[in-house]
N, C-alpha and C positions, 0 to 999 in steps of 0.2 A: 248671729248667723249659726243655724243649726249644722253641726259638723256632719251629721248623717247625709247631708245632700252634697258634700264636697267630694270631688274626684281628684285624681293625682294632679291634673293641670291646675286645679283651685289651690291645692297645697303648695305647689311650686310658686303660684303667684302670692300667696300668703307669705311665704318665706322671703321672697324678693321684696314685698312691701315691708315686712319686718326688718330687713337689712337696711332699707331706705330710711326708716323710722329710727334707726339707732342714732343717728346724728341729731335728728330734730325733735323727736317725741319718743322718749324711752318708755313711758307708760303704755302707749299705743304698741310700741315693739314687743313689750312683755305680753300684751293681750294677744297679739298675732302669733307669737310664739306657742303660747298655750293652745290656741285654736289648731295650729298646724301640727302640733304634737299629738293632740286628741284625734284629729282626723287621720293622720299617718298610722297611728296605732291601730285604728279601726280597720284600715285598708291593708295593714302590714306592708306599708310603703316605706322601705328602708331608706331610700334616698331623701325623701321628704322628711323623714324623722331626723336624718343626719343634719340636714341644713337647719332645721329648727333648733337642734341641739347646739350647732355652731353659733346661731344667733344668741341663744341663751348664754353661751360661754362669753360672748361680747358684752352682753348685759352684766355679767358678773364682774368683768374687767373694769367696766365703767363705774360699777357700784362699788369699787374698792374691796371686793371679796377675794378670798384666797383663790389661787390658781386652781381650776377644776381639772381633773384628769381627762386628757383628750388624746391619748396615745391610741385608743381603739378608733376613735374618729379619724385620726391621721391614717391609720392602717386601712380603714374602709375605703376612703377616697383614693388611696394609692392602689388597692386591689381592683377597684372598678374604673381606674384610669380617669377619674374626675379631677382634672388639673385645677380647675377653679377652686373646688373644695379644699384639695391639698394645699393650695396656695394660701387659702385664708387661714387654715389651721397652723400653717407655719408662721404666718404674720401675727396670729394670736399668740403662739408661743414666744415669739420675738418681742412682742409688746410686754408680756409679763416679765420676761428676762431683763428687758431694758428697765422697767419699773423697779425691780429689786436690785439693780446695779450690776447685773451679771452680763457685761457687755460682749464677753467672748460668745456665750450661749446665744445671746440676741443676734450677734453678727452671723452666726452659723445659721440660725432660723430664717432671718431675713435674706441671706444669700440663697437659701433654698427657695424661698417665696419668689424671689426676683427671677430665678432661673425658670420657674414655672410660669411666671407672668409673660415672659417674651414669647411663650408659646400659645397664648390665648388672646382674644381680642379685648379692647378696652371695655370696662363694665363697672358697676358700683363696687364689685369685689376688688377691682384694681384701684378704685379711689380709696378704699380702706387701707389697702397695702401701702399707697404713697403717702397717705396721711400718717400712718405709723411709721413709715421710714424717715419721715421728716422729724417727728417727735424723738425717734431714737437717735437721729444724727445730732440734734441740739443737746440731748442728754450726754452724748459722748463728746460734745464741744466741737463737732464738725459743722462749722459755720457756712460751709459752701454747700454740703449735701442738704441741709435742712431746708433752705428756701427753695433749692431746685426741686425736691420732691413735693413741697407744698404747691408750687406752680404746676406740677404735673397732675396733682390732685385737682387743682383749680380747673385745669383744662377738661378733665374727665367730668367733673361736676357741671361744667357748662353745657356738656354734650348729653350726658346721661342722667344727671341728678336733678335735685329740686333746689329751690332757693336755700334751703337748710344746709345743703352740701356746699353751696357757694359761700354762705356765711361761715361755715366751718373753716373752709380753706383760707378765706380772707383773714379770719381771726388768727389762725396758725402762722400765716405769713407775717402778719402784723407783729405777733409775739417774737418771732425769730429776729425781725429787724430791731425790735426794742432791745432784746438781749444784747445786740451788737452796738447799741447806741444809736441806731437810725430811727429816732422818734419822728423826724420829719417825714419819713416814709411810711411809718407805722400809724400814725394818727389818721391820715386820710383813708387808709384801708379800713380802720375800725369804724369811722364815720359811715363809709360806704356799706359796711355790714350792718350798722345800726338802722340805716335807711331801709335796707331789705327786711330787717326784723319788723320794723314799723309797719311797712307796707303789707308784708305777709303774715303779721301777727305770729311771729315764731317765738312764743313765750319761753321755751326751754333755753334757747341759746342767748337770750337777753342777758343772763347773769354773767356768763364768761366773757362775752364781748364787752359789757360794761366794766368788768374788773380789769381787762386788758387795756382799755382806754384809761381807766383811773390810774392804772400803773404808769402809763406814758405821761399823763398829766402830772403826776406826782414827781416824776423824773425831771420834767420840765419847769419844776418850781411853782405848781399850782395845787397845793395840797388841799385848800378849801373847795375847789372845783372837783377834785378827786373824791373827797368825802361826800359832797352833796350827791354826786352821781351814784355813790354805793349805798347811801342810807335807805332808799326804797327796797332794797333787796336784803335787808337784815332778816326779815321773816318770809322772804320769798320761798315757795315750794320747790327748792332745788334738790334733786335727788343725788347728784354726784357730790360726795363728801369732799373730795379733793378740791372741786371748784369752790365749794364753801370756804374751805380752809384758805385758799388763795385769796378769795374776796375779803375775808376777814383780816388777813395779814396785811393787805393793801390798805384797808380802812384804818387798821391800828397804826401803821406807818404814817398815814396822813394826819391822824389825830396827834401823834407824837410831834410832827412838824408844826402843829398848831398849838402846842403846849397844852393840849387837853389830855393830861396824863390819866386821870381816872377813867375817862372814856376809852382811852387806849388800852388800859388794863382790861377792861371788860370785853372789848373787841379781841384782843389778843388771846384771852382765856377761851373764847369760842373757836378762834382759829386752831389753837393747840389741840383742842378736843377733837375737832373734825380731822385734823391731819393724823392724829393717832388712831382714830376710828378707820379712816381710810387706808391706814398702813402706808401712807405716801411719804416716802423718804424725803423727796425734794421740798414738799410743803412743811415737813417737820424742820428741815434745815432753814427754810424761809421763816418759820415762826421763831426759831432760836435767834436768828439775825435780828428780827424786829425786836425780840425780847432784850437783846443786848442794848439796842438803841434806847429803849425805854429804861432799862437799868441805869444807863449812862446819864440820861436826862434827869432821872430822879435822884442823882447824886451817889450812886453806888458803883463806882468803877470796878471794884473787885467782883462784884456779882456780874457786871456787864462783861468782864473779861471771861468769866465762867460760861456765860451765855454764848458769847462769840466762839469760844473755844469748842463748845458743844456743836455749834453750827459748822465750824471748821472740819470737825471730825466726820461729818457727813458729806464733805465735798467729794470724797472719792466715789460717791453713788451718783454724781451728776457733774457735768463739765459746764453747767450754765455759766457764761462768762459774766453775766450782769451780777448774780449772787456772789460769784467767786471774788470779783473786784471789791464789792461792798464789805464782804467778811474780812478780806485781807487788809483793806484800808482801816476798817473799825479796830482790828487787832493791833494794827501799827500805832494808831492814835491812843488806844487805851494803855497800851504798854509804855508808850512814851509819857503819858500822864501819871502813870504809876512809878516812873523812873527805871523801867526795865529796858534800858537803852539797847542791849544787844538784841533782844527779841523784837523791840520796835523796828530797828534797822533791818532785821531779817524780813519781817513781814512787809515792810515798806518796799524792799527790793523786790519781793514776790509780787506785790501789788503793781509796781511800775512794769515788771516784765509782763504780767497779765494784761495791764492797760495797753501797753505797746502792742502786744499780739492782737488784742481785741480791735484796736484802731486799724491795724493792718487788715484784719478779717472784715471789719466794717467797710473799708474802702473796697475790698475785693468783693464782698457780698453786694454792696450798692452797684458795682459795675456788672456783676454776674446777674443781678436781677434785671437791670436794664437790658442787657443782651439777650436774656432769655425771653423776657417780655416782647422784645422786638421780633425775635425769630418765631416765637409762637403766634404772635400777631400776624406775621407774614404767612405762616403756614395756615392759620385760620382763614385769612382772606382768600388764600388759594383754594382751600377746601370749599368755602362758601361759593366761590365762582363755579367750582365744578358741580355743586348742588344745583345751582341755577341752571347750568347747562343740562343737568339730568332732567329737570322738570320740563324744559323746553324741548329736548330731543332724547327720547328713550335710547337712541342708538349710541348715545355717549356714556352708557353704563361702564364700558370697559375703561374708558379714561378716567371716570370718577373713581373706580376701584383702584386703578393704578396711583391716583393722587393720594387716596387714603392710605395705601401701603407706603407711599413715599413720606406721608405725614408720620406714621409710625416709625418709619426708618430714621427720619430727621430727629424725632423726639430722642430716639435711642442714641443717635449720633451725638446729639447735644449732651445727653447723659455721659456718653463715653469721653467727650472732650473735657467735661467737667471732672471726671474721675482723675484725670491728670493732676488736678489741683489738690487731690486728696492724698494725704500721706498713706503710703502703703501700710495695710493692716499686718505688719510683720514684726513689730516690736511691742513689748510689754509697756504699758503706759507709766508704770510706777519706776521701774528700774532702768528702762531704756534698753534692756537686753533684748535679743531676738525672743519671740514667743514660741510656744510649743509647736504650733502649726508650721511656721517657717523652718524651725529646727529639724522637724521630722522630714519636711520636703528637702531641705539641704542634705540631710543624711542619706536619704535615698540617692540624690544625685552623685554624692561623693562616693558611695559604695558602688554605684554603677560605673564610675570611671576609674575606680581603684582596682588594680589587679590583686590577685590572692598572695602575691609576693610582698605586699605592703601592709603593715600593721597599723590598725587604728584602735585607740582605746576610748570607750564610752564610760562615763562615770555619772550616775544619778546620786545627787547630794541632797540630804534632808537636814534642815537646821533643828537641832535638838531641842526639845521642850519649847517649841515656838509658841504653842497655845498658852503656855505658862507666862510667857513674856506679854502677849496681847492682854491676858486677863490681869496681869499685875500692873503693867505700865500703860495700857491702852493701845488701841489700834494704830494710832499716829506713830507711837514710839516703835510698835512692831514693823510699820512701814519703813522707818529710818533704819532698823536692823537689816531688812532686806536690801535697801539701797547701799548701805555701807559694805555689806557683804559682797554684793554684785561688784562694786567699785574695787574692793580689795582683790577679788579674783581676777578681774579684767587686767589689773596693773601687773599680775604675775604671770600672764599667758604670752605666748608667741603670737605673732600675726597670723599663723596658719591655724591657730586653735579657735574654738568657738564655744561660747558660753550662752545658755539661754535660760530664761525662767520657765520651768517646766509646769508649774502650777502651784499656787499657795506658797509654801515654804521650801518647795522643791526646785532644784536647779539641775540642768544637765550639761555636762562638759565633754567636749569632743577633742581629742588630742591626735593629730595627724603623726604618722611616722612614730608611734609610741607603743610600746608593749604595756601589758597590765602592770608589770612591775615598775616600769617607768612612771605610770599613772599613780600607782600607789605612793611612790616617793613624792611625786609632785603634790599629792593631797596631803601628805604628812607635812610638807612645807606650808602649804595653804593653812592647814589646821593650826600649826604653830603661830603663824601670823594673825589668824582669826582669834585665837585665845588672848593675844596681846592687845587686840583692837579696843580702844575705848570708845564706845558709842554714847553720844550725848545728845539729849534733846530736853531742854529745860521743862520740868525741874528734875528730870531723871538722867541717870548715867548707868552704864552697865559694860563689864568686861568679863573675860573668861568664857566667852560663848564657845560652844563646840558643835560639830555636825557629824553625821554618820553618812557613809558613802558606799555604794556598791559598784564594782568594776567589772566590765566585760571587754574582751578583746576580739577585734575582727582580724582574720576569719576563725580564730581558734574557738571562740564560743558561739559563732553563728555566722551565717552568710548574708543575712537579710536584717532590715531595720527592726522589724518586730521581734525577732528572736533575740537580738543583741539587747534591746531595751528590756525585754522580759528577763534575761539573764542578769543584767545590771540591777534590776529591781528586785530579783530574788536575793542577790548578794546584799543589797541594802537592808532587806529584811533580816538577813543573817547578822549583819552588823549592829542592828537595833537589838536583836535577841542577845548578842554577846555583851550587851551593856552600853552601846552607843559610844560616841567620841572615838570612832575608828573607821577606817575604810577597808573593805574586804573584797578580795578577788572572786568571782564567781567560780565554783568548783567545776571541774570538767565532768 
């Protein structure tokens, strides 16, 4: 197609077609992106160039490439009040943040995308958003939000998408059910997706759907069937490196169960290579899990322990319940085999807790799935009847519009009802403390209701040389230091005080009815207890830890949240400059 003959409307159609092809034919999507970019540059059509760039960013994401800079793209869509484009950029930023395990940043980006989504009609752009929201929810271990968003994506796929979009939603929905142990629900969804692939000749999606089905077959005790299903795809022209890594992990796992150790070794080597090239942490964790199973089968429990420990170290990047349980159970079994009974018991306890939580989530998810399917089916039936009436009587248009608005309202209503099942995003997942966002909101409210006659002390605490601890003992031990410190401080606080994890190794402490001098005395007591604290996590132990702190007092150092935190942070900087292991009060 000669770009010289394209006008702005043609470029918009190219971009929309390219967006549609992101799911089912990325080679075609890439070709359309280049056509749109060339034509938009010739016409100096900024909006057309922006959407082409957005599609190119999504291609980079699916190709496992580093996150491209898209701040200027975000600014452009906001400046021209293009809500759909701004929503897509926010969804893309959330997807990259979720992939790298930065769930706080992902949550913020997806929150922005959802706020924009309620202001625009359903479209393939919203399909992309709901699909990413579902994946992000599963990565965070939210077993209610994942299926709900995949169902919303499926609803949009059926109305605005292609068979490829429907396959994508069915595959995602099935994967979420498998992770919860609902293989009896997952397998029919995947066979339905394969039927669509066969009928529509959707070559690209054949790999991921077959890999998902093989995973379910493997879990239900059919490794030979799983391996046979995957063998045709070993040399398949699959562009998504993460999908390749996933497929070869499943194939290697099946070969291990079939006692085909040499084959498993070859398949696993390919999986590890693809997972590394894609920079996909979840598939790297998956590969270490399978590596541990192979090491154990080949009679090397120490090496298996090392492999599973490596997989366990990546669990903080994903909350996938299926992998979590396999890793914990594997660590329990291997430690028991090696006679490490205390470690074995600890991992077994964690496994049982995860299994119990997953079982509860599986039951809740199955019920949620049934209820949502029924509600959406009822709403679709109602909408279809309205469409029939519109075709018969044009005068019924107003009624149809009302029903469509009601459908959108009901979907949002279903969403809000399920939000009550979701734990409020106000606590840090590692320490259980309040997170920074909740702390700052609470501080605003406290300052608003507190008169100037009452003092409040704020302290920002930074654990000294924490990076050195991570580098020396590993991130798992670093996490244990954070947890033990949080528990210690909480045990020394009053009921009216508040402690939050402020970010990384920083914590923030609020003491009501306390001056900066009282806070300094309190921190001295905490510091003394922290130095005495023995932190243990086999094979390491550590004591004599210290922290630095900066203290600000309300209203002496400031009347607002921002000013108080800034003064406390400045005091923390002075404490570090003075040699650390001390608390300093902000100067007047």
